[in-house]
Structure formats: structure tokens, C-alpha cells
Backbone of each chain as ProteinMPNN parsed JSONL, in Angstrom:
{"seq_chain_A": "MAEEKAKETKENLENVVFVGKKGTMSYVLAVVTQINQGANEVMIKARGKAISRAVDVAEIVRNKFITEAKINDIKIATEEISTEEGNPLKVSAIEIKLVK", "coords_chain_A": {"N_chain_A": [[92.899, -171.139, 175.526], [94.658, -172.654, 174.109], [92.753, -173.958, 172.52], [91.737, -171.887, 171.103], [93.889, -171.243, 169.58], [94.102, -173.447, 167.953], [91.773, -173.18, 166.477], [92.298, -170.918, 165.021], [94.39, -171.755, 163.377], [93.065, -173.598, 161.903], [91.201, -172.068, 160.514], [92.985, -170.386, 159.057], [94.031, -172.35, 157.289], [91.74, -172.973, 155.864], [91.329, -170.591, 154.425], [92.955, -170.313, 152.059], [94.16, -169.511, 148.879], [95.294, -171.236, 146.16], [97.296, -170.178, 143.673], [97.513, -171.003, 140.255], [97.756, -172.35, 136.956], [95.385, -171.381, 135.732], [93.217, -168.802, 134.424], [93.819, -165.477, 135.595], [91.46, -164.101, 136.705], [89.774, -166.25, 137.635], [91.081, -166.828, 140.134], [90.964, -164.356, 141.351], [88.231, -164.155, 141.759], [87.853, -166.381, 143.449], [89.218, -165.467, 145.798], [87.783, -163.137, 146.337], [85.256, -164.172, 146.851], [85.717, -165.779, 149.219], [86.228, -163.813, 150.985], [83.892, -162.304, 150.931], [82.277, -164.35, 152.065], [82.923, -164.103, 154.637], [85.422, -164.377, 155.557], [88.131, -163.027, 157.269], [90.845, -162.82, 156.593], [92.793, -163.673, 153.811], [94.962, -166.046, 152.412], [97.167, -165.985, 149.755], [98.684, -168.079, 147.674], [101.554, -169.212, 145.687], [103.677, -170.766, 143.274], [106.737, -170.843, 141.466], [106.445, -169.937, 138.059], [103.862, -168.878, 138.409], [103.889, -167.029, 140.319], [103.857, -164.38, 139.569], [101.304, -164.123, 138.616], [99.959, -164.377, 141.07], [100.579, -162.115, 142.367], [99.3, -160.281, 140.584], [96.669, -161.131, 141.187], [96.301, -160.398, 143.974], [96.677, -157.649, 143.714], [94.596, -156.947, 141.917], [92.343, -157.625, 143.428], [92.55, -155.959, 145.541], [92.489, -153.379, 144.363], [90.25, -153.242, 142.705], [88.043, -154.704, 143.696], [87.786, -155.163, 146.536], [88.342, -152.722, 148.296], [88.958, -152.029, 150.784], [90.646, -153.938, 151.69], [93.825, -155.002, 152.856], [97.351, -155.434, 152.165], [98.913, -157.563, 154.282], [101.242, -159.016, 154.897], [104.011, -160.366, 153.168], [105.615, -163.115, 152.079], [108.511, -164.809, 150.878], [110.014, -167.778, 149.643], [111.964, -170.847, 149.281], [110.95, -173.801, 147.776], [111.045, -177.462, 147.821], [110.247, -179.557, 145.275], [108.771, -182.52, 143.742], [109.63, -183.673, 140.505], [107.897, -185.076, 137.631], [109.309, -187.314, 136.969], [110.312, -187.999, 139.351], [112.458, -186.651, 140.412], [114.15, -184.317, 142.586], [113.26, -180.848, 142.651], [113.98, -177.416, 142.956], [111.941, -174.748, 143.629], [110.856, -171.357, 143.634], [108.595, -169.733, 145.972], [105.682, -167.932, 146.9], [103.867, -166.149, 149.429], [101.04, -164.237, 149.907], [99.457, -162.336, 152.208], [96.277, -161.248, 152.567], [94.363, -158.93, 154.169], [91.175, -158.08, 155.539]], "CA_chain_A": [[93.985, -170.463, 174.751], [95.114, -173.655, 173.019], [91.605, -174.174, 171.629], [91.665, -170.701, 170.205], [94.936, -171.235, 168.641], [93.798, -174.439, 166.972], [90.772, -172.6, 165.657], [92.919, -169.901, 164.221], [95.114, -172.467, 162.431], [92.158, -174.107, 160.992], [90.745, -170.946, 159.745], [93.989, -170.142, 158.092], [94.16, -173.346, 156.264], [90.666, -172.827, 154.912], [91.31, -169.406, 153.64], [94.134, -170.285, 151.256], [93.894, -169.687, 147.54], [96.497, -171.589, 145.514], [97.274, -169.692, 142.278], [98.226, -171.904, 139.315], [97.79, -171.958, 135.543], [94.16, -170.922, 135.265], [93.166, -167.284, 134.251], [93.844, -164.552, 136.786], [90.184, -163.762, 137.271], [89.36, -167.29, 138.494], [91.67, -166.741, 141.394], [90.472, -163.175, 141.964], [86.951, -164.58, 142.126], [88.016, -167.229, 144.54], [89.53, -164.61, 146.878], [86.53, -162.214, 146.737], [84.145, -165.111, 147.44], [86.112, -166.105, 150.551], [85.992, -162.561, 151.87], [82.346, -162.094, 151.042], [81.6, -165.312, 152.975], [83.127, -163.867, 156.005], [86.826, -164.524, 155.958], [88.862, -161.625, 157.472], [92.098, -162.832, 155.936], [92.973, -164.768, 152.798], [96.402, -166.271, 151.995], [97.31, -166.284, 148.304], [99.996, -168.792, 147.435], [101.871, -169.6, 144.376], [105.043, -171.273, 143.076], [107.272, -170.676, 140.104], [105.908, -168.834, 137.129], [102.499, -168.518, 138.819], [104.136, -166.062, 141.251], [103.486, -163.058, 138.88], [99.848, -164.19, 138.584], [99.506, -164.269, 142.5], [100.748, -160.647, 142.681], [98.059, -159.63, 139.945], [95.451, -161.358, 141.919], [96.242, -159.505, 145.122], [96.566, -156.18, 143.315], [93.162, -156.665, 141.331], [91.274, -157.687, 144.571], [92.618, -154.781, 146.408], [92.276, -152.083, 143.673], [89.004, -153.231, 141.99], [86.872, -155.377, 144.292], [87.656, -154.926, 148.059], [89.307, -151.591, 148.393], [89.378, -151.855, 152.192], [91.574, -154.964, 151.945], [95.166, -154.5, 152.891], [98.29, -156.541, 152.203], [99.5, -157.542, 155.619], [102.464, -159.642, 154.936], [104.468, -161.035, 151.973], [106.855, -163.874, 152.299], [108.995, -165.589, 149.72], [110.732, -168.964, 150.227], [112.263, -171.829, 148.358], [110.387, -175.126, 148.183], [111.499, -178.473, 146.965], [109.026, -180.379, 144.796], [109.345, -183.637, 142.876], [109.241, -183.742, 139.038], [107.119, -186.264, 137.224], [110.327, -188.459, 136.944], [110.703, -188.211, 140.763], [113.682, -185.851, 140.783], [113.865, -183.18, 143.253], [113.365, -179.604, 141.934], [113.764, -176.299, 143.778], [111.187, -173.67, 143.105], [110.467, -170.22, 144.432], [107.332, -169.656, 146.303], [105.241, -166.603, 147.542], [102.665, -166.091, 150.197], [100.635, -162.86, 150.178], [98.331, -162.272, 153.229], [95.382, -160.09, 152.402], [93.452, -158.752, 155.476], [90.164, -157.024, 155.404]], "C_chain_A": [[94.389, -171.549, 173.668], [94.019, -173.86, 171.947], [91.593, -172.965, 170.567], [92.697, -170.644, 169.176], [94.753, -172.248, 167.557], [92.689, -173.973, 166.075], [91.38, -171.717, 164.6], [93.637, -170.66, 163.129], [94.178, -173.087, 161.417], [91.584, -173.087, 160.021], [91.697, -170.472, 158.566], [94.105, -171.084, 156.895], [92.953, -173.289, 155.351], [90.686, -171.676, 153.909], [92.648, -169.217, 152.81], [93.726, -170.443, 149.732], [95.243, -169.969, 146.867], [96.414, -171.061, 143.983], [98.121, -170.541, 141.38], [98.043, -171.417, 137.934], [96.415, -171.473, 135.006], [94.119, -169.358, 135.012], [93.063, -166.642, 135.562], [92.574, -164.352, 137.499], [89.511, -164.942, 138.088], [89.88, -167.155, 139.906], [91.131, -165.428, 142.176], [88.977, -163.47, 142.456], [86.929, -165.446, 143.452], [88.307, -166.431, 145.91], [88.399, -163.742, 147.321], [85.471, -162.977, 147.38], [84.493, -165.449, 148.937], [85.834, -165.047, 151.411], [84.524, -162.227, 152.017], [81.689, -163.134, 151.943], [82.102, -165.108, 154.434], [84.654, -163.936, 156.417], [87.469, -163.072, 156.122], [90.281, -161.6, 156.889], [92.168, -164.03, 154.947], [94.497, -164.833, 152.477], [96.402, -166.635, 150.503], [98.631, -166.846, 148.126], [100.267, -169.08, 146.055], [103.328, -170.055, 144.379], [105.439, -170.952, 141.644], [106.733, -169.57, 139.311], [104.62, -168.261, 137.521], [102.631, -167.39, 139.851], [103.65, -164.59, 140.779], [101.992, -162.929, 138.969], [99.289, -163.937, 140.049], [99.567, -162.709, 142.814], [99.609, -159.919, 141.874], [96.946, -159.884, 140.673], [95.272, -160.548, 143.055], [95.986, -158.077, 144.711], [95.016, -155.944, 142.708], [92.107, -156.741, 142.524], [91.312, -156.449, 145.285], [92.217, -153.454, 145.733], [90.796, -152.078, 143.111], [87.83, -153.732, 142.817], [86.698, -155.062, 145.759], [88.729, -153.989, 148.454], [89.742, -151.406, 149.8], [90.335, -152.907, 152.507], [93.064, -154.392, 151.955], [96.116, -155.669, 152.739], [99.108, -156.412, 153.567], [100.926, -158.118, 155.661], [102.803, -160.407, 153.585], [105.656, -161.753, 152.307], [107.259, -164.602, 151.084], [109.842, -166.687, 150.291], [111.069, -169.865, 148.906], [111.725, -173.252, 148.728], [110.966, -176.267, 147.297], [110.344, -179.377, 146.622], [109.619, -181.52, 143.973], [108.796, -183.441, 141.416], [108.445, -184.952, 138.675], [108.075, -187.508, 137.238], [110.731, -188.765, 138.394], [111.962, -187.577, 141.222], [113.325, -184.63, 141.587], [114.111, -181.828, 142.503], [113.058, -178.444, 142.907], [113.012, -175.274, 143.077], [110.902, -172.544, 144.184], [109.013, -170.23, 144.75], [106.945, -168.299, 146.904], [104.017, -166.881, 148.318], [102.263, -164.655, 150.392], [99.443, -162.952, 151.149], [97.532, -161.065, 152.974], [94.437, -160.041, 153.692], [92.403, -157.73, 155.154], [90.049, -156.174, 156.531]], "O_chain_A": [[94.421, -171.27, 172.469], [94.26, -173.926, 170.741], [91.454, -173.14, 169.357], [92.511, -170.118, 168.078], [95.147, -172.035, 166.41], [92.686, -174.384, 164.915], [91.01, -171.773, 163.427], [93.516, -170.244, 161.977], [94.461, -173.101, 160.219], [91.53, -173.318, 158.813], [91.327, -170.229, 157.417], [94.247, -170.698, 155.735], [93.1, -173.532, 154.153], [90.182, -171.744, 152.788], [93.318, -168.186, 152.855], [93.036, -171.397, 149.374], [96.183, -169.177, 146.935], [95.565, -171.486, 143.199], [99.292, -170.791, 141.666], [98.149, -170.215, 137.688], [96.352, -171.172, 133.814], [95.064, -168.698, 135.445], [92.392, -167.091, 136.491], [92.525, -164.409, 138.727], [88.799, -164.703, 139.063], [89.102, -167.374, 140.835], [90.904, -165.424, 143.385], [88.601, -163.001, 143.53], [86.129, -165.247, 144.367], [87.724, -166.709, 146.958], [88.094, -163.623, 148.508], [84.84, -162.527, 148.337], [83.613, -165.395, 149.796], [85.266, -165.239, 152.486], [84.023, -161.915, 153.098], [80.647, -162.852, 152.536], [81.735, -165.864, 155.333], [85.027, -163.568, 157.531], [87.355, -162.16, 155.304], [90.864, -160.532, 156.706], [91.707, -165.144, 155.194], [95.174, -163.819, 152.306], [95.671, -167.532, 150.085], [99.636, -166.184, 148.389], [99.337, -169.196, 145.257], [104.095, -169.79, 145.305], [104.604, -170.812, 140.751], [106.573, -168.439, 139.768], [104.264, -167.201, 137.007], [101.612, -166.823, 140.247], [103.134, -163.783, 141.553], [101.441, -161.885, 139.317], [98.229, -163.327, 140.188], [98.674, -162.149, 143.451], [98.996, -159.01, 142.433], [96.169, -158.949, 140.869], [94.19, -159.982, 143.212], [95.162, -157.385, 145.308], [94.35, -154.943, 142.977], [91.133, -155.988, 142.556], [90.274, -155.884, 145.634], [91.696, -152.542, 146.375], [90.175, -151.016, 143.056], [86.717, -153.231, 142.657], [85.596, -154.731, 146.197], [89.828, -154.355, 148.872], [90.741, -150.738, 150.064], [90.888, -152.827, 153.604], [93.439, -153.491, 151.205], [95.774, -156.787, 153.123], [99.787, -155.44, 153.897], [101.728, -157.657, 156.473], [101.917, -161.01, 152.98], [106.64, -161.173, 152.766], [106.397, -164.994, 150.297], [110.366, -166.513, 151.391], [110.596, -169.681, 147.785], [112.0, -173.797, 149.797], [111.329, -176.026, 146.145], [109.6, -179.877, 147.466], [110.782, -181.495, 143.57], [107.635, -183.088, 141.208], [108.37, -185.847, 139.516], [107.626, -188.624, 137.502], [111.449, -189.739, 138.619], [112.491, -187.905, 142.284], [112.32, -183.972, 141.316], [115.105, -181.715, 141.785], [112.037, -178.458, 143.595], [113.399, -174.914, 141.965], [110.747, -172.781, 145.382], [108.217, -170.678, 143.924], [107.825, -167.579, 147.377], [103.208, -167.732, 147.949], [103.027, -163.886, 150.975], [98.482, -163.655, 150.835], [98.022, -159.948, 153.136], [93.86, -161.035, 154.132], [92.675, -156.673, 154.585], [89.232, -155.253, 156.529]]}, "seq_chain_B": "MAEEKAKETKENLENVVFVGKKGTMSYVLAVVTQINQGANEVMIKARGKAISRAVDVAEIVRNKFITEAKINDIKIATEEISTEEGNPLKVSAIEIKLVK", "coords_chain_B": {"N_chain_B": [[122.191, -133.803, 159.017], [120.242, -133.595, 157.134], [121.866, -133.813, 154.982], [122.893, -136.362, 155.388], [120.537, -137.878, 154.899], [120.117, -137.239, 152.303], [122.294, -138.523, 151.135], [121.698, -141.154, 151.828], [119.394, -141.708, 150.256], [120.543, -141.421, 147.716], [122.255, -143.509, 147.662], [120.442, -145.602, 147.785], [119.184, -145.367, 145.314], [121.207, -146.066, 143.655], [121.694, -148.682, 144.341], [119.801, -150.486, 142.938], [118.425, -153.309, 141.37], [117.055, -153.935, 138.294], [114.93, -156.376, 137.265], [114.609, -158.184, 134.389], [114.024, -159.486, 131.203], [116.286, -161.058, 130.78], [118.442, -163.926, 131.523], [118.133, -165.572, 134.673], [120.455, -165.782, 136.152], [122.098, -163.6, 135.348], [121.011, -161.434, 136.711], [121.325, -162.364, 139.317], [124.023, -162.281, 139.581], [124.42, -159.492, 139.253], [123.328, -158.513, 141.558], [124.917, -159.833, 143.574], [127.358, -158.738, 142.908], [127.018, -156.027, 143.529], [126.666, -156.125, 146.308], [129.176, -157.322, 147.093], [130.782, -155.13, 146.39], [130.355, -153.5, 148.499], [127.783, -152.516, 149.068], [125.134, -152.315, 151.453], [122.546, -152.872, 151.293], [120.34, -153.998, 148.729], [118.081, -153.262, 146.239], [115.639, -155.176, 144.627], [113.883, -155.12, 141.721], [110.829, -155.558, 139.771], [108.562, -156.056, 137.015], [105.387, -157.256, 135.996], [105.506, -160.337, 134.171], [108.117, -160.763, 134.864], [108.246, -160.763, 137.59], [108.172, -163.298, 138.918], [110.825, -164.133, 138.256], [112.29, -162.163, 139.665], [111.837, -162.963, 142.334], [112.946, -165.556, 142.224], [115.589, -164.564, 141.819], [116.264, -163.255, 144.33], [115.929, -165.332, 146.046], [117.98, -167.134, 145.207], [120.361, -165.731, 145.505], [120.24, -165.36, 148.286], [120.187, -167.993, 149.186], [122.449, -169.33, 147.979], [124.655, -167.682, 147.5], [125.09, -165.321, 149.237], [124.721, -165.918, 152.202], [124.287, -164.727, 154.578], [122.604, -162.646, 153.992], [119.41, -161.026, 154.244], [115.845, -160.95, 153.745], [114.39, -157.931, 153.866], [112.143, -156.493, 153.343], [109.197, -156.687, 151.452], [107.39, -155.358, 148.848], [104.374, -154.936, 146.976], [102.795, -153.623, 144.02], [100.683, -151.613, 141.793], [101.519, -150.437, 138.683], [101.343, -147.998, 136.173], [101.99, -148.195, 132.845], [103.142, -147.251, 129.49], [102.034, -148.644, 126.474], [103.534, -149.752, 123.351], [102.076, -148.527, 121.396], [101.295, -146.309, 122.664], [99.133, -146.52, 124.533], [97.648, -146.523, 127.851], [98.693, -149.085, 130.226], [98.011, -151.245, 132.911], [100.268, -152.781, 135.134], [101.384, -155.159, 137.355], [103.793, -154.889, 140.069], [106.772, -155.632, 141.739], [108.951, -155.044, 144.606], [111.805, -156.059, 146.216], [113.585, -155.884, 149.092], [116.85, -156.579, 149.91], [118.957, -157.151, 152.506], [122.239, -156.968, 153.923]], "CA_chain_B": [[121.102, -134.699, 159.119], [119.657, -133.45, 155.82], [122.844, -134.307, 154.066], [122.871, -137.876, 155.565], [119.362, -138.404, 154.311], [120.32, -137.175, 150.816], [123.228, -139.676, 150.854], [121.045, -142.401, 151.863], [118.51, -141.722, 149.098], [121.332, -141.641, 146.472], [122.818, -144.888, 147.831], [119.408, -146.52, 147.543], [118.96, -145.372, 143.894], [122.334, -146.854, 142.963], [121.636, -150.092, 144.608], [118.581, -151.132, 142.495], [118.57, -154.219, 140.186], [115.78, -154.11, 137.618], [114.953, -157.738, 136.685], [113.73, -158.149, 133.129], [113.892, -160.769, 130.324], [117.53, -161.917, 130.57], [118.519, -165.128, 132.274], [118.066, -165.285, 136.089], [121.823, -165.719, 136.72], [122.632, -162.296, 135.097], [120.607, -160.584, 137.735], [121.891, -162.798, 140.573], [125.379, -161.793, 139.48], [124.378, -158.103, 139.47], [123.071, -158.305, 142.991], [126.133, -160.293, 144.33], [128.42, -157.722, 142.632], [126.762, -154.787, 144.276], [127.014, -156.419, 147.714], [130.555, -157.421, 147.227], [131.394, -153.872, 146.256], [130.154, -152.713, 149.677], [126.401, -152.216, 149.3], [124.55, -153.057, 152.498], [121.258, -153.291, 150.847], [120.034, -154.01, 147.256], [116.554, -153.335, 145.987], [115.392, -156.063, 143.414], [112.565, -154.66, 141.245], [110.448, -156.256, 138.482], [107.224, -155.803, 136.699], [104.71, -158.144, 135.103], [105.98, -161.683, 134.267], [109.504, -160.892, 135.474], [108.1, -160.788, 138.99], [108.602, -164.567, 139.32], [112.262, -164.172, 138.154], [112.766, -161.428, 140.755], [111.751, -163.876, 143.552], [114.112, -166.464, 142.054], [116.949, -163.894, 141.985], [116.464, -162.987, 145.76], [116.174, -166.631, 146.78], [119.265, -167.78, 144.784], [121.356, -164.817, 146.19], [120.255, -165.685, 149.745], [120.524, -169.458, 149.613], [123.638, -169.925, 147.417], [125.868, -166.784, 147.427], [125.298, -164.57, 150.349], [123.737, -166.593, 153.076], [123.934, -163.835, 155.67], [121.604, -161.624, 153.486], [117.996, -161.231, 154.768], [114.887, -160.221, 153.009], [114.025, -157.002, 154.79], [110.796, -155.992, 153.065], [108.707, -156.941, 150.08], [106.202, -154.542, 148.502], [103.883, -155.061, 145.632], [102.018, -152.359, 143.692], [100.279, -151.496, 140.466], [102.04, -149.34, 138.002], [100.776, -147.832, 134.78], [102.973, -147.983, 131.865], [102.565, -147.023, 128.132], [102.357, -149.63, 125.416], [104.224, -149.139, 122.237], [101.072, -147.69, 120.738], [100.883, -145.224, 123.62], [97.933, -146.691, 125.368], [98.105, -146.917, 129.206], [98.503, -150.416, 130.67], [98.426, -151.424, 134.309], [100.991, -153.957, 135.461], [101.806, -155.353, 138.853], [105.215, -154.634, 140.243], [107.372, -156.053, 143.116], [110.094, -154.592, 145.233], [112.316, -156.986, 147.256], [114.749, -155.329, 149.67], [117.715, -157.573, 150.499], [119.876, -156.49, 153.418], [123.33, -157.814, 154.213]], "C_chain_B": [[120.466, -134.718, 157.72], [120.648, -134.12, 154.829], [122.872, -135.814, 154.106], [121.764, -138.446, 154.788], [119.479, -138.361, 152.725], [121.265, -138.265, 150.318], [122.498, -140.945, 150.724], [120.15, -142.61, 150.606], [119.326, -142.036, 147.892], [121.806, -143.025, 146.548], [121.641, -145.856, 147.328], [119.184, -146.539, 146.02], [120.057, -146.211, 143.088], [122.155, -148.366, 143.201], [120.358, -150.828, 144.177], [118.976, -152.124, 141.27], [117.28, -154.451, 139.581], [115.867, -155.485, 136.865], [113.96, -157.713, 135.451], [113.739, -159.449, 132.465], [115.213, -161.564, 130.207], [117.475, -163.074, 131.57], [118.655, -164.745, 133.763], [119.453, -165.012, 136.641], [122.436, -164.3, 136.459], [122.239, -161.426, 136.213], [121.082, -160.999, 139.118], [123.344, -162.226, 140.617], [125.426, -160.219, 139.775], [124.19, -157.777, 140.953], [124.36, -158.635, 143.885], [127.19, -159.27, 144.096], [128.269, -156.595, 143.456], [127.112, -154.969, 145.749], [128.498, -156.59, 147.925], [131.391, -156.224, 147.124], [131.064, -152.924, 147.46], [128.734, -152.332, 149.988], [125.779, -153.025, 150.461], [123.111, -153.564, 152.279], [121.025, -153.083, 149.355], [118.506, -154.16, 147.132], [116.414, -154.155, 144.644], [114.004, -155.532, 142.982], [112.235, -155.425, 139.957], [109.002, -155.865, 138.293], [106.638, -156.996, 135.848], [105.264, -159.612, 135.301], [107.462, -161.832, 134.835], [109.377, -160.91, 136.984], [108.601, -162.174, 139.563], [110.155, -164.672, 139.371], [112.901, -163.342, 139.29], [112.832, -162.242, 142.041], [112.909, -164.89, 143.426], [115.407, -165.825, 142.402], [117.243, -163.721, 143.562], [116.67, -164.294, 146.469], [117.499, -167.288, 146.453], [120.412, -166.896, 145.531], [121.46, -165.32, 147.682], [120.68, -167.03, 150.06], [121.883, -169.954, 149.062], [124.821, -168.996, 147.553], [126.084, -165.982, 148.725], [124.33, -164.908, 151.509], [123.389, -165.681, 154.322], [122.942, -162.706, 155.204], [120.223, -162.076, 153.894], [117.129, -160.428, 153.858], [114.189, -159.284, 153.922], [112.534, -156.609, 154.585], [110.448, -156.395, 151.551], [107.443, -156.084, 149.907], [105.635, -154.889, 147.099], [102.915, -153.81, 145.38], [101.545, -152.507, 142.3], [100.844, -150.369, 139.819], [101.454, -149.166, 136.663], [101.878, -147.346, 133.832], [102.287, -147.72, 130.453], [102.98, -148.212, 127.284], [103.105, -148.978, 124.352], [103.301, -148.226, 121.376], [100.631, -146.453, 121.609], [99.714, -145.326, 124.538], [98.456, -146.976, 126.785], [97.736, -148.459, 129.526], [98.892, -150.615, 132.052], [99.22, -152.772, 134.459], [101.344, -154.015, 136.905], [103.347, -155.249, 138.866], [105.679, -155.114, 141.602], [108.701, -155.309, 143.404], [110.556, -155.493, 146.343], [113.59, -156.316, 147.814], [115.577, -156.402, 150.416], [118.852, -156.817, 151.305], [120.931, -157.427, 153.894], [123.524, -157.641, 155.865]], "O_chain_B": [[120.187, -135.796, 157.194], [120.249, -134.897, 153.961], [122.874, -136.485, 153.074], [121.97, -139.417, 154.059], [119.039, -139.247, 151.992], [121.076, -138.845, 149.249], [122.603, -141.699, 149.757], [120.217, -143.673, 149.989], [118.892, -142.845, 147.073], [121.768, -143.714, 145.528], [121.88, -146.782, 146.553], [119.007, -147.621, 145.461], [119.818, -146.883, 142.085], [122.445, -149.189, 142.333], [119.861, -151.682, 144.911], [119.719, -151.775, 140.353], [116.421, -155.085, 140.194], [116.713, -155.707, 136.0], [112.793, -157.323, 135.492], [113.481, -160.466, 133.109], [115.236, -162.631, 129.595], [116.543, -163.166, 132.369], [119.231, -163.703, 134.077], [119.633, -164.135, 137.485], [123.227, -163.84, 137.283], [123.095, -160.677, 136.684], [121.239, -160.158, 140.003], [123.78, -161.742, 141.661], [126.337, -159.728, 140.441], [124.825, -156.875, 141.499], [124.78, -157.869, 144.753], [127.901, -158.938, 145.045], [129.234, -156.151, 144.078], [127.754, -154.118, 146.365], [129.037, -156.032, 148.882], [132.514, -156.174, 147.626], [131.424, -151.746, 147.457], [128.474, -151.855, 151.093], [125.87, -154.252, 150.477], [122.587, -154.47, 152.928], [121.473, -152.086, 148.789], [117.82, -154.97, 147.755], [117.047, -153.801, 143.649], [113.071, -155.503, 143.784], [113.097, -155.86, 139.194], [108.313, -155.422, 139.212], [107.365, -157.633, 135.085], [105.459, -160.056, 136.433], [107.904, -162.919, 135.207], [110.409, -161.072, 137.636], [109.342, -162.212, 140.546], [110.73, -165.191, 140.327], [113.931, -163.744, 139.832], [113.833, -162.181, 142.754], [113.716, -165.069, 144.337], [116.229, -166.373, 143.137], [118.348, -164.019, 144.015], [117.483, -164.385, 147.389], [118.095, -167.935, 147.315], [121.323, -167.482, 146.115], [122.526, -165.633, 148.213], [121.411, -167.275, 151.02], [122.434, -170.909, 149.611], [125.938, -169.488, 147.712], [127.196, -165.984, 149.252], [123.303, -164.264, 151.725], [122.367, -165.857, 154.986], [122.515, -161.903, 156.034], [119.886, -163.26, 153.904], [117.53, -159.417, 153.28], [113.412, -159.762, 154.748], [111.789, -156.425, 155.548], [111.271, -156.415, 150.636], [106.546, -156.109, 150.749], [106.4, -155.105, 146.159], [102.381, -153.144, 146.267], [101.955, -153.454, 141.629], [100.683, -149.277, 140.365], [101.082, -150.161, 136.041], [102.538, -146.32, 133.996], [101.088, -147.928, 130.267], [104.104, -148.709, 127.363], [103.319, -147.766, 124.395], [103.759, -147.283, 120.731], [99.713, -145.71, 121.263], [99.34, -144.377, 125.228], [99.523, -147.567, 126.955], [96.684, -148.98, 129.156], [99.995, -150.219, 132.43], [98.794, -153.788, 133.909], [101.569, -153.001, 137.565], [104.049, -155.475, 137.881], [104.924, -154.968, 142.564], [109.458, -155.003, 142.482], [109.831, -155.7, 147.316], [114.576, -156.191, 147.089], [115.12, -157.029, 151.372], [119.564, -155.969, 150.767], [120.626, -158.567, 154.246], [124.413, -158.259, 156.451]]}, "name": "protein", "num_of_chains": 2, "seq": "MAEEKAKETKENLENVVFVGKKGTMSYVLAVVTQINQGANEVMIKARGKAISRAVDVAEIVRNKFITEAKINDIKIATEEISTEEGNPLKVSAIEIKLVKMAEEKAKETKENLENVVFVGKKGTMSYVLAVVTQINQGANEVMIKARGKAISRAVDVAEIVRNKFITEAKINDIKIATEEISTEEGNPLKVSAIEIKLVK"}
């Protein structure tokens, strides 16, 4: 039972796509590749202004590439990051769980 | 029963805050005002790049102003809008339901 849980956690960590400043389609490709390689769920994560792009990624994957994929859960949160000067900065974050 | 449902629908329509290009705090104020005027739930909606701001609005209301508010449901979708030239354009959209 404990082993199973550990495996599950490991799988989840591997199937995360962090959406940042690259073009939307790079992240769409990353998600589609993970699913085509056998992942049953992919977590799409983003912070700050990239949140809009993360939603675009989930919608494009679901509408254009893997139409049987469903959005299982969406969470939002506030995370504290450090600026380049070392000051704390609060940013919003999103996690979108896509399940095949 | 039918009357009650109609009332509920009406309430829901009234308690919507559309997040656009203004500063984040304008929308935070709009949400806080609706709740202080007695709304038990407020729907925060946004499209395209304003999606990140909608998440900021929900997080700021919840963390700074109305700490008993909870995020009840988050939905994402693709909507088709018309450009100024009349061409169809697909944009992502988000709906965040905040419940007191």
C-alpha cells in the first residue's frame, strides 16, 4: 500500500508541465508527448502572467489533440517567490490536472 | 420550487464580476463590495490575458479581505468572440466561484 502510494507520487512528479514564457504550442507539445508516452494524467502548472497561457494549453490539448482528455481538477493558490534582489514576492499560481 | 430556482439564477447573474484591463484592485473592490452587500457567492469571470488577473483577484479577496471566503469551483472553457473586423477568434475563459 505504501509502495503504491510512493509510486503514485513519483508518477505525478514526472508528469508535470511548467508553463512559462515560451510559445503556447511548446507546452501543448510537451503535454501531448507525455500522454502519448503513456501518462494517464498530466499536471499543467503556471505562475503569474503565464496562468493565462496554462489555460490556453489545457484547452488546446483537450479541443484539438486529445479530445478524450478531461479536466479533472483546477486549483489556484498564492506562492511566495524571491525576486532577483532576494525580496519576497507573492504570486498567484494555477494547477490544472488533465486526465485521459 | 420553480420560483426559487428563477430567483437563484437571477442572483447568480447579478453577482458576476468580469475582470478586464483595469487594475487588479478595482476588481477586488467590486467583489468585496458585492459580498459586503450580502452576496453569498460571487462569480469572477475573465477571458484571454485577463485570466491571470482573475486568479489574482480571487486570491487577494480570499487572503486579504474576506478570509472566510472559499473557492467553490473553477471552470475553464474556450469561447468564440468576434474581432473588430468581424472575424471569429477563439479565446480561453475562466470562471472562479467564490463562496462566503
